[in-house]
C-alpha positions, 0 to 999 in steps of 0.5 A: 351746729346746725342739723346739716352742719352736723350731719356733714361733720358725721359724714366726714368723720365717718369718711376718714375714720373708714379710710384710716381703717382700710390703711391699717387693713392693708399694712397689716395684711400679707406681703403678697396681698401688699405687693399686687400689682396696682397697674398693669406695667407692674404685672410680671410673666404672662407676657402671651395674654398683655401683648398690645391688642390682646383680649386680656390687655384690652379689658384691663384698658378698658376697650372690651367687654367680654366675660372671661374665664382665667385658668391657671395654676395657684399664684399665677396672677388671677385675682390681680388681673381681675381687679385691675379689670375692675379698675378700667373705666371706674367699673364696680368690683363684687367678689364671690367665693365658691367656697363659700357663696351660693345661688342667693349670693349670685343672685343678689349681686346680679340683682343689684348690678342690674339696679345699678345699671338701670339708675346710673347706666354706664359700665356693667358690675364685674363680678369676680368669682374665686374658685368657680370650678367648686360652682355647682352646675344649677350655681354656673347656670345662674350666671348665664343671663346675666353674663349674656345681657351683659349685666355683669362682667364675668371674670372667673378663676379657676384652677381647673381645666374649664373644659372639665368644670365649666358648664358649656353654656357658661364657655360659650359666652366667656373667652378662656385664657390661660396663665402659666406659671411663673418663669424663675426670672418672673418670681426672682423679679418679684422677689427683689420688688418685695425687699426694695417696695415700701409696700413690702418690706422697705429695705429692712432685710437683705436676702444672701444670693442662695436664699433667693435661688432657694426661694425661687425654687420652692415657689416652683412658678407661685408668686404667692409661694415665693412671697409668704416664704420671704416675709416668714423668713424676713419676720423671722431674721428682724425678730431676732434683731438682724437684717440678713436672710441666708439659706439656713432661715428660708430652708426653716421656713420652708422645707418643701416645694410646691407640688402643683398637681389637682386629683380632680383636675387636668394635672392628674391627667397631665402627669399619668399621661406623661408618666406612661409615655415616658415609660413607653419611651424607656425614660426611667429617670423622667418616669420616676419624676412623674411617679414622685410627683404623683407620691408627692401630691398625694394621689391615690397609689391605687390608680397608679398601679392599675396604669402600670398593669394596663402599661404592661400590656399595652406597650410591652406585652411578650416583649418581657411577659414578666413584666405584667407580673410584677405591675400585678405584684405591685398592685397587690403590695400596695393594697396591702401594705399601704403608703408611704412604704407602697412607693417602693413597690410602684417605683421597682415596677416603673424601673422594671417597666421603663427598662423593658423591651416595648412592644405594642403588639398585643394591643394592635392585635387585640384592636384588630380584632375588635375592629373586624367583629365590630365591622360583621366579620364573625361568621358562625363557628366552624362546626368542628369546634362547636361544643360537642358535650350534649345530648345531640350535639353529634346529630348536629354535627358538632365537634365532628372531625376536631382533631386533638393537636397533643396527640401529634409528636409537634402539639400542632396539627393543620386544622381550621380555628377561624370562621371561613372568611377570617381564614388567613388573617394576620392579628398579632405582629410579634416584634423582634425585640426581647421575648418577643423575637423568638416568637416573631421567628417560630410564628410563621412556621405555626402558621404554615403547618395549622393552615396547611401551607 
């Protein structure tokens, strides 16, 4: 055999060995990886992004060349879509994880993509960056030139709101596409496909309807979680010589549903926003649901307690003055006893505030007063109200003519308190709800006496 034949033979055997190795790796890959859609037609969910003519469909089909940021919760198909983009018109695919890659790795990929583009022409390299929100500003800035010049086609994935975590220049050069959690029907479709497909379980097990329902519920819209749990349950059954996955088997491998919550991202803000709005809307059950989501996800209980204290004044106020006392007590109790027992005092405060009569008169009053102050409506303090506890104050006319309310039987008398330009300005407008109703009845009389008319 001559040298050329030997080289050819060695190369052929190497290619065959590499192909066999790839097949073995694929066979041993997790079920969620094996069942990753190979074509756009296999993608389940995200119909709002994959409609005919949509930017993402055109990108996957090779008809567009825009960089994209795929934003959505885990298990919704971000990595799958990135790989499908790379397959369009045979683009080269490079993947980096922001958990392990730095500026050096990014520049290495960009330099190789630039050389490849200059040597071969054609399409830009697809650079997929997972968890892009974990890149520092410097690392994100390193991408800008290559993205703008289309040396690379960036497909970045993030579970956090990119408007909080991605630098503005990179946002302006990319399409931001939001992926939604899969529906229960979508997850059910994927489970059935994995049971029957040769890439998956290939019919080696069957799934009882109650077990299927439980898997769907536990997945909470996360395809990867559903398939991981299915694989674990199937392995448990087949290792025992069985072929039917029942409810007890699923419950034995996973007992808690996925909680979609990121304490540094928009879920942190969205859930606390819903929590406060449920309390404001007097829906105690919804408020407890959102509290449970935060507690289960490990949210800082002091943060929850602080929001309850604010809400007690902002949305309840004098309609139930004891709400603030309860909220402050809950904040101190959480600090004192910690979790998990702290959930009890947070729940008690939540129930109190949600069921209390509501009034926003306190926040409306202080905001109206602040608006006047910021607009310059201040004016000098009336002379009779100024401090008279120092030598010489009398010569300035300070505290002269001040009348002490407690010297009158009613404890209230006619006297000017605001600056001249604010006489007659009403800030506090009590509601007729809860403990504020008696105040609403008494306040007009007080104002008439104080103002002398």
